[in-house]
VOMIBA-370066 format. One line per field, with one value per residue (C-alpha): x, y, z. Coordinates in steps of 0.1 Angstrom, whole numbers, plus 5000, padded with zeros to 4 digits. Each point is the difference from the previous one (the first is absolute). Example, Ala and Ser with C-alpha at 12.3 -4.5 7.8 and 13.67 -1.06 7.14 Angstrom:
2
x [5123, 5014]
y [4955, 5034]
z [5078, 4993]
END
This chain:
482
x [8216, 5035, 5024, 5030, 5034, 5021, 5034, 5026, 5015, 5031, 5008, 5037, 5025, 5015, 4980, 4981, 4969, 4997, 5003, 4977, 4974, 5002, 4998, 4970, 4982, 5004, 4990, 4968, 4993, 5001, 4972, 5021, 4981, 5028, 4997, 5031, 5017, 5027, 5031, 5030, 5035, 5034, 5021, 4976, 4995, 5038, 5004, 4973, 5023, 4989, 5032, 4983, 4978, 4967, 4980, 4983, 4965, 5009, 5006, 4964, 4987, 5024, 4990, 4964, 5000, 5029, 5005, 5024, 5004, 5031, 5016, 5038, 5014, 5031, 5023, 5019, 5037, 5022, 5000, 4972, 4974, 4988, 4987, 4962, 4997, 5021, 4981, 4966, 5011, 5014, 4974, 4971, 5019, 5000, 5024, 4996, 5007, 4985, 5012, 4987, 5025, 4984, 5012, 4975, 5018, 4998, 4982, 5026, 5037, 5016, 5025, 4979, 4966, 4989, 5009, 4974, 5017, 4987, 5025, 4990, 5023, 5003, 4992, 5009, 5033, 5035, 5023, 4969, 4995, 5021, 5021, 5033, 5029, 5033, 5023, 5035, 5017, 5001, 4971, 4962, 4977, 4964, 4983, 4984, 4970, 4981, 4974, 4985, 4963, 5004, 5017, 4975, 4970, 5015, 5010, 4967, 4982, 5021, 4988, 4964, 5002, 5014, 4971, 4973, 5013, 5006, 5038, 5021, 5034, 5014, 5037, 5021, 5032, 5025, 5037, 5002, 5033, 5015, 4973, 4994, 4979, 4978, 4995, 5005, 4968, 4981, 5010, 4993, 4965, 4994, 5007, 4978, 4971, 5004, 4994, 4964, 4993, 5008, 4978, 5025, 5035, 5027, 5037, 5027, 5027, 5029, 4990, 5028, 4993, 4963, 5001, 5020, 4975, 4970, 5015, 5011, 4972, 4970, 4978, 5014, 4984, 4965, 4998, 5033, 5002, 5029, 5013, 4995, 5031, 5003, 4963, 5001, 5028, 4988, 4964, 5011, 5023, 4972, 4976, 5025, 5008, 4963, 4998, 4999, 5001, 4972, 4976, 5003, 4978, 5004, 4980, 5012, 4981, 4996, 4977, 4982, 5004, 5013, 5016, 5000, 5023, 5021, 5036, 5015, 5007, 4984, 5020, 4996, 5015, 4970, 4974, 4973, 5009, 4973, 5027, 5002, 4990, 4972, 5003, 5019, 4974, 4971, 5014, 5005, 4963, 4993, 5018, 4980, 4966, 5009, 5011, 4967, 4979, 4991, 5015, 4976, 5009, 5036, 4997, 4981, 5027, 5029, 4985, 4992, 5036, 5014, 4977, 5013, 5036, 4991, 4984, 5033, 4988, 5031, 5016, 5033, 5021, 4990, 4991, 5019, 4997, 4988, 4984, 4980, 4971, 4994, 5020, 4978, 5003, 4988, 4964, 4996, 5013, 4975, 4972, 5012, 4998, 4965, 4989, 5011, 4982, 4981, 5025, 5027, 5033, 5003, 5037, 5011, 4986, 4967, 4998, 4973, 5001, 4982, 5017, 4975, 5001, 5032, 5020, 5025, 4999, 5024, 5015, 5006, 5036, 5011, 5020, 5019, 5006, 5030, 5033, 5025, 5024, 5035, 5025, 5034, 5019, 5001, 5012, 5014, 5003, 5027, 5010, 5038, 5019, 5034, 4999, 5020, 4981, 5027, 5001, 4963, 4999, 5025, 4978, 4969, 5016, 5009, 4963, 4985, 4992, 4997, 4978, 4996, 5032, 5007, 4994, 5003, 5003, 4985, 5000, 4971, 4993, 5035, 5020, 5031, 5009, 5012, 5019, 4989, 5014, 5023, 4983, 4965, 4989, 4986, 4978, 4995, 4971, 5008, 4979, 5015, 4985, 5001, 4987, 4996, 5016, 4977, 4973, 5004, 4977, 5005, 4978, 4988, 5019, 5032, 4993, 4993, 5032, 5020, 4987, 5007, 5036, 5004, 4987, 5022, 5030, 4992, 4985, 4973, 4971, 4974, 4977, 4996, 4981, 4995, 5007, 4973, 4990, 4964, 4993, 5037, 5003, 5022, 4980, 5030, 5022, 5032, 5033, 5028, 5016, 4971]
y [7864, 4990, 5029, 4996, 5007, 5023, 4987, 5016, 4976, 5005, 4974, 5009, 4989, 4968, 4971, 5024, 5002, 4962, 4992, 5028, 4988, 4965, 5014, 5022, 4971, 4979, 5029, 5005, 4963, 5002, 5025, 5025, 5033, 5022, 5032, 5002, 5032, 4996, 5023, 4999, 4997, 4989, 5002, 5020, 5025, 5003, 5008, 5027, 5019, 4988, 4990, 4976, 4983, 5013, 5030, 5025, 4989, 4964, 5014, 5012, 4964, 4986, 5026, 4994, 4961, 4996, 4965, 4993, 4966, 5005, 4978, 5003, 5027, 5006, 5029, 5013, 4996, 5030, 5028, 5024, 4974, 4994, 4967, 5001, 4976, 5022, 5031, 4984, 4986, 5032, 5023, 4980, 4991, 4962, 4992, 4962, 4975, 4966, 4970, 4965, 4973, 4966, 4966, 4979, 4967, 4975, 5018, 5027, 4990, 5012, 4988, 5013, 4984, 5016, 5036, 5026, 5033, 5036, 5027, 5035, 5025, 5037, 5019, 5037, 5005, 4984, 5004, 5001, 5036, 5005, 5028, 4996, 5024, 4999, 5016, 4997, 4986, 4966, 4998, 5000, 4997, 4987, 5011, 4973, 5015, 4981, 5019, 4989, 5007, 4983, 4970, 4997, 5001, 4973, 4977, 5004, 4992, 4968, 4989, 5009, 4980, 4970, 5002, 5005, 4970, 4976, 5002, 4992, 5017, 5032, 5001, 5031, 5002, 5029, 5007, 5020, 4985, 5023, 5028, 5006, 5031, 4993, 4962, 5004, 5022, 4974, 4972, 5021, 5009, 4964, 4989, 5028, 4991, 4963, 5006, 5011, 4966, 4974, 4974, 5000, 4987, 5023, 4998, 5022, 4988, 5017, 5002, 4979, 4969, 5007, 5000, 4968, 4983, 5013, 4984, 4968, 4995, 5022, 4977, 5017, 5033, 5013, 5038, 5019, 5038, 5018, 5034, 5009, 4987, 4968, 4994, 5006, 4975, 4973, 5001, 4990, 4974, 4986, 4999, 4981, 4976, 4993, 4990, 5029, 5038, 4997, 4987, 5028, 5030, 5030, 5026, 5036, 5013, 5036, 5020, 5015, 4975, 4966, 4986, 4963, 4985, 4970, 5002, 4991, 5024, 5006, 4974, 5017, 4970, 4979, 5026, 4989, 4963, 4988, 4983, 5023, 4988, 5022, 4984, 5029, 5025, 4977, 4995, 5037, 5003, 4976, 5024, 5029, 4982, 4994, 5037, 5014, 4977, 4972, 4970, 4974, 5011, 4999, 4965, 4988, 5013, 4988, 4965, 4997, 5010, 4974, 4973, 5009, 4997, 4967, 4986, 5005, 5027, 5021, 5027, 4993, 5018, 4974, 4971, 4968, 4968, 4972, 5024, 5024, 4986, 5026, 5030, 5030, 5036, 5032, 4999, 4962, 5003, 5027, 4978, 4971, 5021, 5012, 4964, 4992, 5028, 4984, 4972, 4996, 4982, 4965, 4999, 5036, 5019, 5018, 5036, 5020, 5038, 5019, 5034, 5028, 5030, 5019, 4969, 5000, 5030, 5027, 5016, 5037, 5013, 5007, 5031, 5001, 5032, 5020, 4992, 5025, 5005, 5015, 5008, 4986, 5000, 4997, 4976, 5019, 4980, 5011, 4993, 4998, 4980, 4985, 5014, 4985, 4997, 5018, 5029, 5003, 4999, 5029, 5021, 4992, 5007, 5035, 5008, 4980, 5028, 5001, 4973, 4980, 4980, 4976, 4965, 4976, 4996, 4969, 4988, 4977, 4996, 4989, 5022, 5013, 5028, 5000, 4967, 4988, 4968, 5005, 4971, 5016, 5009, 5035, 5017, 5037, 5001, 5009, 5003, 5025, 5000, 5031, 4992, 5020, 4986, 4976, 5019, 5032, 5012, 5022, 5025, 5000, 5032, 4982, 4973, 5026, 5019, 4968, 4992, 5035, 4998, 4966, 5015, 5030, 4977, 4985, 4967, 4985, 4994, 4978, 4993, 5004, 4980, 5014, 4978, 5001, 4983, 4992, 4998, 4996, 4970, 5005, 5003, 4991, 4970, 5000, 4998, 4976, 5008, 5022]
z [3891, 5010, 5004, 4978, 5013, 4978, 4989, 4978, 4974, 4979, 4973, 4998, 4973, 4986, 5014, 5022, 4978, 4996, 5037, 5010, 4975, 5015, 5035, 4993, 4984, 5032, 5022, 4980, 5002, 5038, 5000, 5019, 5000, 4985, 4980, 4979, 4988, 4975, 4998, 4978, 5015, 4988, 4969, 4978, 5028, 5006, 4963, 5002, 5024, 5034, 5017, 5025, 4974, 5014, 4988, 5024, 4992, 5012, 5035, 5001, 4995, 5026, 5026, 4993, 5001, 5025, 4986, 4971, 4981, 4979, 4973, 4995, 4979, 4978, 5010, 4969, 4999, 5008, 5025, 5009, 5009, 5036, 5015, 4997, 5029, 5023, 4988, 5008, 5033, 5013, 4986, 5015, 5032, 4994, 5028, 5002, 4972, 5008, 4981, 5009, 4988, 5001, 4988, 4980, 5002, 4985, 4971, 4995, 5004, 5032, 5026, 5028, 5000, 5033, 4992, 5008, 5007, 4997, 4994, 5013, 4985, 5008, 4968, 5003, 5018, 5003, 4970, 4977, 5011, 4969, 5014, 4982, 4992, 4982, 5025, 4985, 4969, 5017, 5024, 4999, 5029, 5007, 5032, 5021, 5018, 5027, 5020, 5033, 4991, 4966, 5016, 5029, 4976, 4978, 5028, 5018, 4967, 4998, 5034, 4993, 4967, 5019, 5025, 4973, 4980, 5029, 4997, 5030, 4996, 4986, 4991, 4993, 4980, 5002, 4999, 5032, 5010, 4973, 4994, 5037, 4996, 4969, 5003, 5037, 5001, 4980, 5024, 5031, 4988, 4991, 5036, 5014, 4978, 5006, 5038, 4991, 4984, 5027, 4981, 4971, 5001, 4986, 4991, 4985, 4976, 4984, 4963, 4986, 5022, 4997, 4963, 5000, 5023, 4979, 4969, 5017, 5027, 4991, 5020, 5031, 4992, 5000, 4995, 4993, 5003, 4983, 4990, 4963, 4983, 5019, 4995, 4963, 4995, 5024, 4989, 4965, 5015, 5021, 4971, 4978, 5029, 5003, 4964, 4976, 5000, 4974, 5027, 5024, 5005, 5023, 5018, 5006, 5030, 5012, 5022, 4970, 4971, 4990, 4969, 4989, 4975, 4989, 5011, 4966, 4971, 4966, 4981, 4966, 4981, 5011, 4991, 4976, 5001, 5025, 5022, 5030, 5034, 5015, 5034, 5017, 4990, 5009, 5035, 5003, 4991, 5029, 5023, 4985, 5006, 5036, 5004, 4986, 5022, 4977, 5018, 4986, 4964, 5009, 5014, 4969, 4976, 5021, 5005, 4963, 4992, 5024, 4985, 4966, 5011, 5018, 4969, 4981, 4977, 4997, 4979, 4985, 5026, 5027, 4978, 5010, 4981, 5022, 5024, 4979, 4980, 4973, 4988, 4992, 4990, 5018, 4989, 5004, 5035, 5008, 4986, 5021, 5032, 4990, 4995, 5035, 5019, 5028, 5005, 5026, 4997, 5015, 5007, 5002, 5030, 4992, 5010, 5018, 5006, 5027, 5000, 4996, 4978, 5000, 5007, 5029, 5023, 4989, 5031, 5000, 5002, 5035, 5008, 5033, 5020, 4989, 5017, 5013, 4971, 5004, 4972, 5009, 4968, 4962, 4973, 4970, 4968, 4977, 4964, 5000, 4973, 5008, 5036, 5028, 5033, 5020, 4975, 5000, 5038, 5002, 4977, 5020, 5033, 4988, 4995, 5029, 5024, 5038, 5015, 4968, 4995, 4972, 5015, 4971, 4963, 4982, 4965, 4989, 5038, 5009, 5024, 4983, 5025, 5027, 5001, 4966, 4984, 4970, 4982, 4999, 4965, 4997, 4974, 4995, 5025, 5036, 5032, 5024, 5035, 5022, 5035, 5032, 5031, 5020, 5018, 4978, 4973, 4970, 4981, 4965, 4994, 5010, 4975, 4973, 5008, 4998, 4966, 4989, 5011, 4983, 4967, 5004, 5005, 4966, 5013, 4978, 5024, 4984, 5029, 5038, 5025, 5035, 5030, 5026, 5032, 5008, 5037, 5004, 4977, 4969, 4968, 4978, 4993, 5021, 4982, 5008, 5033, 5013]
END
C-alpha cells in the first residue's frame, strides 16, 4: 500500500475556495498519494478574534504535516489585524520565498518571450520585521534588520537551488551604496557564499539599476536573490513582465516546514463567478509535489498545464483574441488540464523534475565566532520642536561629561551641527552623537549617566543607540565629516 504524504490545505477567502477546488481536482487526477487535512484560515477566523487569521488548532496540523497548500485570504479592513502570511512564515521559519517567473510566449502576451527567472526572496527580516515606532509629533521609524546567519542561509539556498535546477547564474540586488551596513552585509555575504560555487556565475547590482534591467531585459537573469522588501516588489514586477501575476505560484521554504501559494490576492469581487485563473495555485502545487518527493507527478501536472496553455484554452485574464482558442472558467480550465495529463507541450519547453524528497537542500544557519566588541559612544535621539541646532548643541555640551563629547547633530540623517547649512529643512527629531576620542572606549555606566543628565536637563530622550566597534571596525554609520 502506498504511503500517503500528509498535506495541510486551506481554502481561503474570495476566489480561494474556487481555485483550491480546481487545484485539488487536478492533484487527485495525477494520482499523487496525498493525505489532505483541511484547516480554516482567513476572514472568518479574524472575526472570531484571532488577530492573525489562524486559530491555535490549525498550528497543530501545520506542525504535524509540515506542508501547507494555501489559497489566498481576505484581511479585514482597519487596524488590529496581522498579516497571516507574515505570521506563518515567521512562526514556522520559512526563510526563503521562491517565485518562478516564466514567459509562455506566444500563447500568453509578453514583451519578453525568453524570460525564465526565479526570484529567491528573504522572508523573515529586513523592514518586514515590523518593528515600528512613532518617536515624535512629526517622525515615525521602521527598523531594518539584516542578520548574517539569516542572510547566509538564504543566499546559500539560492545557489543550491540554482545547482539543483540546472541554472547557471545567481544575481544579487542591494542598495549598499547608501545602506552600507545592512545592505552592505547582504552583499558581503553574497560574495563570500558565491566563492563556494565556482561552477555558477554570479553578479551584484544596485537595486535600482537591477530593477530597471529586470523589467527591460529579464532574459539576462536566471536566479535573483534579494532582501525581503526588494524581493517582494520585484517578484511581482517579474511575474507581470512575464505575462501575468495570475500565473505565478510561490514556495515558502524553511528547515521544518514549507508553504505553497499563488502570489495574487483573494479578489473578492470575482468570488463565485467561475472566472478566476487557478494557474498560480496549480503551479504552486507543482512546487509542492517536487518538495515532497513526487517529481513525476509534478512533471505530469506541469506538462499538462503547459499543454493546456499551448492549446489556447485560457481564462479571461490572459485570453487574447487571435491567439487564444477558447475562453473558459475556473472549473473548465481544471478539466482541460486533467484531460491533458500524460501529454507534453510541443512548442513550449516540456519539464522534468528529478529533485528528491525535501526539495533543495536547506543549509543550516552559520554562526561565526564572537568578535571583540568595544563601546565607543552613543547616539541619543531627542524630540525637540522648533529647536535651533546651535541652541540644542549648547544644552547637550552642558551635559556631555568627560571623555564622551558631543561630536555631531543630524536631522533626518543630514548633519546640522557643527557647520550645518542654513537651507537644511529640520523636523522635531534629532540624532545627537557623543563619541569618545579615537582609540578610547567608554563604559555602559558613562552612557547611562549621560542619559540621566540629559533627562535632568529637560531633554526629551526618545531612544539611544550604542556605538560599538567589532574587531576594531565601526559597527555604525559614519556621519558627514567623520
